[in-house]
N, C-alpha and C positions, 0 to 999 in steps of 0.2 A: 880610375883604378883605386883612388884613395878610399872611396866608400866601400868597395868590395874588400879591400885589405882590412879596413877597420872592422867590418863585419866578421872577417875571418878570425881576427885575434880577440874579438869580444868575449868576455867571460861568460860561462854558462848561466850564472845568476842574472847578469844583465840581460842576456838573451831571453831568459824565462820571463823577466819582468816586462821587457819590451813586447814579448810575444803575447802575454796576457793583456797588456794594454791595447795591442793591435787587434786582438780578437774582439775585445769589448768595443773598440771603435768600429771594427768591421760589422759587428752585430748591429750597432746603432745605425750604421749606414745602410745595412742590408734590409732592415725593416721597412723603411719607406720604399725601397726598390721592389721588395716583394709585394707590397700593397699595390704599387703601380703596375707590376706585372699581372697580378690577379685582376686588377681593374681593366687592363688592356685585353686580357682573355675574355672577360665578361662583356666588354664592349664589342669585341669581335663576334661573340656568340649572338648578341642582340642586334647589332647593326652592321656587322661585317659584310661588305659588298653592296649594301643598300645605297650608299652615297653615289656609287657608280654602277647602278644596276644594269644599264645597257652593256657596259664593259664586262661586268661579271657574267652576263648571259652569253656574250660573244665568246668569252674565254671558255665557257662550259662546252662549246662545240667540240673541243679537243677530247672531252671525256664522254662522248656520246656512246662509244662502244660498251663500256661497263654499264651505262644507264639503259641501254637498249632492252635487255631482258626484263628490266624493272618496269619500263613503260609498257612493254608487251604484256607482262603479267597483270598490270592494272586493268587492261582491257579484258583479258581472259577472266580475271577475278570478277569484273563487273558482270560478265555473262552469267557466271555461276551464282552470283549474289542477286541477280535480277529477280524481282517479285513476279515470277511467271516467265514463260518462254517469250523472249523478245520477238515481237511481230515484225512484219515487213516495214512498218514505219520506223521502228527503232533501228533496224538494220540499214535502211536507206539513210537515216540521219547519221549513223556511224560511218557509212561509206562517204557521205558528203563531208563530214568532219575530217575523215582520213585524207581525202583529196585536197581539202583546204590546207591541212597540215603538211602534206607532201609539197604542195606549191610553195608554202611558206618556207619549208626547209631548203628548197632548191633556189627559189627566186626572191625570197623575202629579205627584209632588212637584216643586217648581221646580228642584231640583238634578238631577233625573233626566230632565228633558225633553230636554235636548240629547243625551245618550247614547242615550236611547230613540228619538229621531228618527233618529239615525245607524244604529241597529239596524234600524229600519223600512226605511230606504233601502237598506242593504246586503242585507237579505232580498229587497227588491223587485228589486234588480239581479240576484240569482241567478235568481229566478223569471222575470224578463223575458228574460234570456239563454237560459234553457232553453226558454221558449215560442217565442222567435224561431227557435231552431234547429229546433224541431219543426214550426213552422208553414210553413217554406219547404222542407221535406223534398221531395226529388225523386230519381228513380232515378239511380244511378251505374253506369256500365258495369262489368260484373263480370269481363270478360276482354278480351283483344286481339281487335280486329275488323278485318277487311279486306273491303270490299265497297262497294256503292252507298250513298250518303248523299244525302238530300234535306232541304232546310230553307230557312228565310227568313232572309236576312242582317239582323242587328240591329246589328252593329258591324264596322268595318274598322279595323285597326290594324297595327302592325309589330312583329315579334319582335326579340329581341336579335341574331338572325342576319340582320337586314335583310330578312326575308321578310314579305310581306303576310300578314295573318291574317284569316280570316273567323270571326265568331261567329254560329252558326246557331241560331235558335229553332225550336221545333216540328219537330225533325228526325224523319226516318223512316229506320230502319236495317233492312236485309233480315233477316228471321227473328226480329226482336224485337217483342214486343207492347208496348202502351202502358205496362204496368206495369214493363217493363224498359228502356224507351227514355229516355235523359236528356232533361231539359227544354231544355238548351243544350249544344252542342258547339263546340269551337274548333279550326280547321284552318289550318295554315300552308301557303301555296302555294309549292311548290318550283319551279314553272315560271311564266314570265310569262303573263299572261292578257290580252294586247293585243287579242284578238278580241272582248272583252266589256267593257262599261262597268259595273263593279261599283258597286252603290249599295244603301243600306239599304232594306229592304222587298222587294227582289228575291228571288224563290224560285228556288233553283238546285239542280242535281244534279251530283254528282261521285263519283269513286271514291277512298276514303280509307283510310288506316291509322289506327285509333283505339285508344287505351288509356285505362284509368282514370287520373285525376289521380295523379301519382307521389307516393310516400311520401317522408318526409324523408330527406335524404342521410345523416344521422347523428342519433343521439339528441340532442334539444334543438335541432336545426336547424329552419329555416322549414318549416312544414307546409302545402304547397300544397293538400293535400286539404281542410284546414279552410277556406282561402281560397275554394276552388272550391265547397264546400258552400254557403256563404252567397251565392255568386254563381250558384247553381243550375247550375254548369258540371259536367256529368257525364262528359265525355270530352274528350280532347285528342289531336291527331294531325296528320297531314300528307297532302298529295296531290301526285302528280306528273302528274296527268291534267288535261285542260282542264275548266274549269267551264262548265256549260251552263245557260242561262236557261230556266226553265219557263213564264215569263209575265211580264207587266209588274209593276213594283213595286206592292205592296199599299198601300192607303190607310191612314192612321192618323196621329195627332198625333206619336207617337214617331218613326215612319219619316220623316214630313215634316221634323221637326227634324234628323234625321240627314242627309237629302238636302240640306237647306239648308246645313247645316254643311259638307258636303263640296264643295258648289258654291262657297261663299264661300272655302273653303280653296284650291280649284283656281284661282279668280280671283286670289287674292292671290299664289299661287306663280307664276302667269303674269305678273303685274305686277312681282314681285320675284324674279328668277331665282336659282337656286342654293339653298344651305342657308339663306341669309338669308331667303328667301321661305318656306321650310319652317318656320323658327322663328317668323316673323311670323304664319303661319297657325296654328301651335300656340298662340301667345299669345292670339289673338283668337277662335279657334274650338274649341280643344282637340284638333284633328286633328294628331297627332304622327306619322302614317304616312309623311310625307315626310322626316323627320329620320333621317339615317343613323346607324348605331351609332358610327361614328368621331366624329361630332359629339356624340352623347350622352356618350361616354367622356371627351371633352375637358371638357364642362360638368360632369360629375361630379367630375373631378380638380380643377377650379377652384372647386368648391362653387357652381356657378351652375345646376345642373340644376333647382333649385326654381323657377327663372324660367319654364321651359317646362311645368311641371305647374300647371295652373290651380288656384290656391288663394287663400289670404288676400291675398297680395301683389297679384294681378291684380284680384280682386274689390274690394279696397280702393282700388286705383288707378282702376278704372273708376268706382266709386261716388263716390270723392273728386273726380275730375275733373268728373263731371256735377254733383255737389253745388256745387262751387265755381263752375262756369260758370253755372249757373242762379242762384245767389245773387248773384254779382257782376253778372250780366246784369240781374236785377231791380232791383239798386241804381241802375241807370241810368234807372229809371222816374220819378225825381224825387220829388215829394211822396207819390206813391202807395206808394213803397217804405217810407215811415214808417207806412203804414196796413196794408199787406199783411203777413202772417206769412211773410216771405221765407225765413226759415230752415226753416220747416216745409214750405213749397212745394218748396224745393230738396231736402229730405230725401225727400219723396214721389216726386219725379221720379227721384232717384237710386235709390230702391227699385225703381221700375219698370224702370230701366235695368239694375240688377243682376239682376232677374228675367228679363229678356230674355237677358242674358248667360248666365245659368244654363241657360236652355232651349236656346240655340244651341250652347253649348259641350259639350253631351252629358250634363250633370248627373251626372258621376262623383262618387264618395264625397268626394274632396277638395274638389270644387267645391261640393257640397251643404254641407259643413262651413263653407266660407268664406262661402257665401251666408247660411247661418243666423246666423253671427256678425255679418255685415254688416247683416242685417235687424234683429237685436236692437238693434244700435247706432243704426241709423236710426230704429227704433221709439222708442228712448229720446229722440231729438231731437223726434219728433212728440209725445211725451207729456211734454216738458219735464223729462227726466231726464238725468243725466250720461251722455254717449254712450260713453265708454270708461272702464270701471272693472272691478275684480275681480268685482263683482256681475253686470254685463252679460256678461262672459266666462263666468262660472259658469252663468248661465241658458242661454247658447248651448250649452255643453258638456252641461248636463243634458238639454236638449231633444234633442240629437243622440243621446245615449246611450239615452234613452227610445225613440227611433225606431229606431235601429240599434245595439243593444248591442255587436255584433261590432267596431265601429270602434275600440273601446278597444285592440285588439291591433294596430292598424295604425300604422306609423311616421309616416304623415302626420298622423293625429290627435294623436299624442303630441308631435311636434315643433311643430306649429302652435300648440297651446295652451301648450306650454312657453315658446315664444318670446314669445307675446302676454302671458302673465302676467309674465314676466321684464321685458319692456319697460314694462308698466304700473307695476310696483314701482319700476323705476329712474327713470322719468320723473316720479314723484312729487316727487323731489328735484332734477330737472333745472334749474328756474329758479334755485335757490340755487347750483348748480354752475357756471352760465354767467354769473353776475353779473360776474366778473372778466375775462371774455373780451371781446375786441373784437367789435363787432356783425357784421363781415364774417366772422369766424371761427366764429360760432355754428352756421350751417348745416353747415359741414364737421365740426365737433365732434359735432353731432347725428347725422350720417350715420355717423361712425366709432363713436360710442357705440351706435347701433342695431345695426350689424353685429357689434360686439364682444359686446354683451349677448345678441343672438339666437344668435350662434355659441356662446357659452359655455353657454347654456341647452339648445341642441339638440345640442351636440357629443357628450355621453355617449350620447344616444339614437342618433345616427347611428353612433357607434362600436360600440354593442351590436347594432344591427340590420344594419348593412352592413359591419362589421369593418374600417373604415378612417376615417382623419381627414385632413382637408385642411390643409396647412401655411399656404397663402397665400389661404385663402378670404376673409379679411377684406379683403385688398388687392383681390381680384377683385370682391367685392361693392361696394366703394367706387368702383371704376372703372366697373362696369356698371350697378348698380341706379339711380343717378341718371339715367342716359341712358334706361333703360327707363321710369322714372317721369315724366321731363320731356319725353321725345321720343316714344318708341315707343308707349306706351299712349294718350296724347292724340291722336297722329296716327292711331292705329287707330280711335278713337272718331269723329274728324272724318271719316275715310274712310268709315266706316259711314253717317254722316249724309249725306255728299255723294254716295255711290254711286248712289242712285236718280236723281240729276241728271246723272250721268256726269262728275262733277268730282272723283273720288277720286284721280286720278293724282298730284297734288302731295303729298297726305297720305301716300300709299303710298310715294312716293319718299323722304320724310322718315323713314318707318318703316323702310324698307330700310337707310338709313344707320345708324339706331340698332341694328338687329339685326346688321349687319355689324360694327359696333364691338363689340358683345357677343361675337360669335364670335371676333373678333381677340383680345379680352381672354382668352377661354377658352383659345384655342390658346397664347397667350403664357404664361399661368400654368401650364397643364398641362404645358408643355414645360420648366418649371424643375425642377432636380434636387430630389428630395424633395418634390414637390408633394403626394403622398399618402403616408401612413404606415399600414402594416397594423396592425391592432389585434386581438388575440385575443378570442374570444367569451367573455363572462362566464357564470358559472352562471345558471340561469334565474331565481333569486330576486333577483339583484342589481338589475336594472332596476326592479322594483316597489318595492324598499326604497329605492332612490335617489329615486324619484318621491315616495314618502311622506315621506322625509326632507326633500326640497326644499319640499314643501307645508307640512309642519309648521314649517319654519323661517320661512316667509312668513306663515302664518296663526296659528301657535301663539303662546302667551304663557308666560313663566316656564319652569317645568320641562318643558313641552311642547317648547320650543325646544331644551332640553338633550337630550331624547330624540331629537329630529330630528337634531341634530348627531351623536349616537351612531350613529344609523341610517346617516347619510351615511358616517361613518368605517368602519362595519362593511361597508357595500357596497363602498367603495373597497378595503378590505383583502381582501374576498372575491374581487373581480375580480383584484387583483394576484396572489393566491395560486393562482388557477385554473390547472390543468395539463391539457393535452389528453390524450386517451387514447393509450396506446401503439399500439394496433392498431384500425383501422377497417375494417369489411366493408360493402360496398355492399348495397343492398336485394335485389338479385338475384345477388349474388356476382360481378358483372362487374368489380369493382375492389377492390383491397386497398391500404391505406395503413399503412405502418410508420414510427413516429417514430424518427429516428436523430439523432446529434449534429449532422448537417448540415441537419436539418429532416425533414419527412415525405417518405419515399421511396414512390413509387407503383409498383405491380406492372406497369403498362402505361400508355401515354400516351392511352388511350381514355377513354370515359365522361367527357367534358370537363366537363359541368355538375356532376356529383358531385365530380370532382376539384377544380374551382375552389371549390366550397362548402367542402370539407375544408381546403384551403390558406387560404382567407379566414378560417375559424373559428380556425385555428392562429395567425393574425397573420403569415402567411408570404406574402411578395410574389413568390415564384417562379411561373413559368409551369408549366403542366401538363407540358410537354416537359422543362423543367429538373428538376422533381420526379421525373419518371420516369427521368431519367438519374442520379439520386443513387445512391451506393453503398447497398446494402441487399438488393436482390433480384439473383439470378443465375439462369442457365439459359436455356433456349430460350423463345420467346415464349408457347407454349401451356402451359408447365410451369415457372413461376417459383417459386423457393424463397428462404427467408431464415431467419436464426437468431433465435430468441426467447430471452429470459432463462431460465436454468435448463437450457440445453442443448437446448431443444425446437426442432423444425424446423417452419417454416411453408411450406405449399405453396399455390399458386394455380393451379388447373387451368382452362383455358378452351378454347374451340373444339370442333369435332366429336369430336376424339379424347379429350376430357377424361374422359368416363365410363370409357373403356378404361384410362386411366392411374391410376384411383382405387386399385385393389388394390395397386399398387406403392408409391404415396405414403402409403397409410394404414398407417403403421408405429406401434408403441406410442409414445405421448407426442407424436405429430405433430398439428399443427392443419392441417386441409385445408379450403380454400375451393373449392368446386366450382361453376362457373358453369353448372350444369345440374342435373337431377334424378338422384340416385343410382339405380343399377339396382335394380329391385324385389327386396326381400329382402336387400339388401347389409347386412352387419354387420361392422365392422372395429374394431380396437383404437384407432383415432385419434379425435380430436375433430373430427367432420365437420360442416361447414356447407354444405349443398347448398341448392338453390332450394326444396325442400320445407320444410326447417327455417326458412329465411329468410322464407318466406311467412307463417310464424307470428310471427316476431319483428320483421321489418323490419330496417333497418340496425342494426349491432351495433358497440359500442365496448368494448374490453377494456383495462384499466389494466395497469401494470407488475406489480402484485401479483396479477393474475389476476381481478379483479372485472369482471364482465360487465354492461353496460347495453344494453338493446335499446329500439328505438323503441316497441314494443308495451308495454313496462313503463312508459315515460315518459308515454304518452298514455292507456293503458288502452283499453277498448272504447268508442269514441265513435260518434256518428251518422255522422261522416265517415270513421271508421276502424274498421269492425266487425271482430270476430274471425272468422277462417275456420277452422273445426274440420276 
């Protein structure tokens, strides 16, 4: 007690002097301790677990569940990255490796069971992806077609050009037998069809221009052929003629859901006029056909487009609102609320509501993914497990990859799970972080943290997939998402419940206020200078390495985290050092792009989709017209020329007169791109790229030192991209 009493009666000056001396001594003592701490962290990152590697691997078995979708994804990714379609020998080797891994996981030494299980799952992923691609094989149109088309409408949506599109199943094309006819075709309507009420299940006839799904615009660009293959979409095109109905809509559960969805969408848009109603309909039914491209562009620029694509946010809000409403409603039952399992009842009702929402909204891939994750979490509540954890997210991802392995390559899958995992990891420590905050500030901080963490996790994926980043996405989401969660989605649920009674008008009015606010925020943010920043496309290996590095940092221990950090650094460096090709040639020679000091110069302002893809991959924010006006090409419209390094001349010949100009342009050392087939038997001293040669290679990229990369080299011969000899 003497020391405490002395301290209590010590003078303030003495205490101050002693305190200063103590702080100085503590600082001197802390410096070596800090150095030792940093050294220990560094040693752990470099060698942690290596001293007892068998023990570390044995302990890793307890974390197999969160690692399972990662191992499965490695095998699926190997299938899609394989240089050509894996043949029987590759599949047999994968099966053998999988069986060996399974034996090791069940019967092997303790230290080998975790890596053996990962080997089994990776082999399973490759085999599953190959089987999925083979099992859904359907004919793809082999040439351009113009003529009559009959088919049953299975989907109605809108293209980026604000045109209604019909997806037709069971089509009939004049002159094509069943073995040549695609399972589904998609046709854009270039003329209004006011004479006919289009609805799913309706069998229609029209005259259309159809083509095979287009090849990538450049080596490494998005491959629409692969996307179409897994959607069994064998042809795309357009019509300028009226659509004729051949009979009443066919019966069927799927068609009934589509018709109900469109009726609900039409009713909501009638009650909420303008784009606010179109957005409200998209949120509740998944029908985005009423949203104009101008609205879509504003929401993309403000990083709010995810709100109109039914995914985890919507499914979570619907299920969460129903869960909370049922649980708090049952709490009013008095003593019975203490007897009934109110939490499980609420989870069961929320699961039913989520299932109905899945059915009505069209059950797209993103919605299926969101439903599966929601179902796993509600199932965890029903079975007294933690509802939101890395384990439940891993199970949802694993189940979805087993069911549809191709979703691994979609931006929606990648961004959804990246954001969810990042939020779970962050909110483990959220209670400690908010202890010092005032109570009223905690919800605001939570919203800001959620938007910041989700944006940080999905930003690299969005930049790699869409070649842009939003500067003010955090602000836009903080202004719009709370209104969507607190007003729009609850009002939509209430409107759905009250609609059979004819009492939905007040709820729809409130919903309209919320969607108008969201659109106002989108327009405001999109109008700010620098709202979007173009980002160049990374090399193909960067995004997988980034993903593995992030996962290793979260799930790894010791030296595994050091490897993860090294992977992240290598991916960032590889992205930073990536350089676009000097010259790009379009798949049919219709466009040429030359990199200049001012950016990529285009040979002509046409081929807008290809040109926009090139500029976006360059990280170039110029319009097609601006890029076509850049210095680089000269000459008349049908015969454009440019200078290449080494004194070579580049020619781009287009139009009906192009073949006739070939002999003059094909000088020694010249590179000639001909948007036509060269005359039969033509042989010249130039490097000629005509449509015959490009049909074999696809789009071509040529570097400054003359190295050529073609789409066919990057993809190889695949089911969705066969080689044509």
